[in-house]
N, C-alpha and C positions, 0 to 999 in steps of 0.2 A: 517397609522396604519400598523403594521407588519403582513404579511400574515401567517396564521396558516395552516399548511399542514395536510392532512389526512393520509399520509403515509410517511415513511422515504425517504428522498430525495436521489438521486443517488450521489449527490455531495454536500459537505459542504466546505465553504471557511473559513479559519482560521480568528479569530477575528470578526466574525459576529454572530448575534443571529439567532437561529433556534427554531421554535415552531411547535411541532407535536402533533396532537390530535388523539389518537388511540381508536377505539371502538372495543374491542375484546369480542365477544359474550360469550366465555367460561370463561371470567375473568372480570365480571362487578364490578365496584367500589362499587355499592350499595349492593353487597353481600360480602363485606369485602376484596376484592382483591386490592392489592397495586402493582404498577409496578415501575420498575427502569430499566434504560438502562445502559449497560456497553459497552464502546467503547474503543478498544485497543489503547494505546498511543505509545507504543514502548517497546523494550525489557527491558530497564532500569527502567521503571515505571509501576505501576499497571494500570488497566483500569480507564478511566474517568467514574464516576458513577453519574447519574442524576436521582433523584426520580421524578415520575410523580405526578401531583396534580389531585385529583378526580374532575370530572365535570359530575355529573349525573352518568350514567353507564360508561362513557368514562374516559380516562386518558390523561392529557396534560403534555407533556415534554417541558420544557423551557430551552434550552441551551443558556447560556449567551455568550457574546463575550469573556469573560475570559475563559469559558469552552472550546469553540472551538479553542481559542488561545493556549491551552495546547496540542492539537492534533498534531501528527506528519504527515507530508505530505505523501500521498500515500494511497493505499487501506487499509482500517481498518475494522476489523470485529466488529460487534455489536451484542449484545444479550439483548433481553428484558426479564427480569425475573419477573414472577408473584408470589406474596406471599400472602397466606391467613393464618394469624396467628391463627385465630379461628379454622380452619380445620387442621392446622399443615401441610400445603402444600406449596411446592416451586416448580415452573415449569418454564422452559425456554420456553416462549410463542412464541417468534419469533426471528429470527436471519438473518443476511445477511452481506453485505459489503457496506461501504460508501467510496467514493473517496474524500479524504481530499485534497484540493488544497490550494495554497498560497493565502491569502487575501492581501489587499493593505498594511497591516502592517508587512508582512513577511520580515525578514532581508535577507533570502536566499530562493527564491521560488523553488529551485531544490530539488528533492527527494534525499534520501541517496544514491541510486544507481547512480544517475546522478553525484553527488559530487564525489563518489568513482571512477567512470569511468574517470572523468576528472583528478583526482590525479594520478591514475595508468598510464594513457596515458602520462601525463607530466613526470613521473618518467622514463617510457620506452623511451621517446624521449630524455631525458637527459643522458640515459645510453647506448644508442646504440653503442657508440664508446668506451665504457669501458667494458672490459671482466672480470675484477677483481671483484670477489664476496666476498672476505674476505682479510683483511690485518691487520697488527699490527702497532699501533701507541703508543709509550711510554710504551711498555709492555702490552698494552691492545689489545685484538683481537676484530675487528669489522667485523661483518658478515652482508651482504646485502641479501635481498630476491633474489633468482636466477631469471634471466630473464624468464625462462620457467614458473616459478610459477606466475610471474606477468602477463604473457600472458594468463594463465589459469584464473586468476582473472578477467582480462580484458574481456575475452569471457563470463564469468559468468555475470558480471555487464552489458555488452553490451546487452545480452539476456534479462536481467531483465528490463533495460530501454526500450527495444523494446516492451516487454509485457505491461509495464505501459502505453506506448503511443498508443498501439493497443490492448485494452482489448477485450477479447472474440475471438481473432484470434489465431490460432495454431502456425503460423510462417510466415515469409515473403514468398510472392508468388515467385515461381521459375518455369519458363517455360523451358521445354526441348523438343528438336525436334531431333529425330533420323533419320538417312538416310533410304532410301527405301530398300526393301528386296534384290534388285539386285545391291546394291551399292558395289563396289569393296573393300572399306575400312570400315570394321565393327567398327573401333574405332572412326570414324568421327561422331561428333554430334555437335549441336549448342545449347548453353545455353543462353537463353534470360534474360534480366534484371538482 
C-alpha cells in the first residue's frame, strides 16, 4: 500500500504517486472548507491544480503519476488554497517549495539550467577560434550572440546550477589567508580551494 504523508514532502519524483493528508485546524472539511493545491509547472503552463478529498475534518491530496509527470524538474512553489463557498471565503492556507526531481521515466533528468549551461559551454568552445560575430550570406545578414554575452549567460546558469545542487547555501566556500602585519609585501595573500 502507498504511504500517505501528513505533510508536503521536500522532494517529489516525476511519474510517481503522492498522497498527502492535511489536518488544518482553521479549515476543517466538516465546516464546509475545500482545499486545492496549486504547484507551479513552468513559465509556459499554468499551475498543476489538484483538489483534495474530504476525510472527516482532514483533506487528502492524491497526486497521480500523470500529475507529477507534468511537473518541471527543479524547485517549484506550491500554494494550498482553502475555499468556503457558504461563507464566501478564499484563503491561501499554506505554501512552500517542492524539489521536483526526475523519476525513472524522465527523458532528460537535467534541469533547465543544467541543459542551458551545457549548450552555452558547447557554443563557447566551438567559437573560441572565430572572432566574427556577424557576416552576410547571399544578401542576408547573420548575427551571432557576442562571446561576452554568452559568458554572462554562462555565469548566470553556472550560479543557478550551483544553487540547485546546494540549496540553502549562500555561495561556494572561499578561504583567504592574508600575510602577517610585519609582512613586507602587502599584496601577498593565499586563496585556498
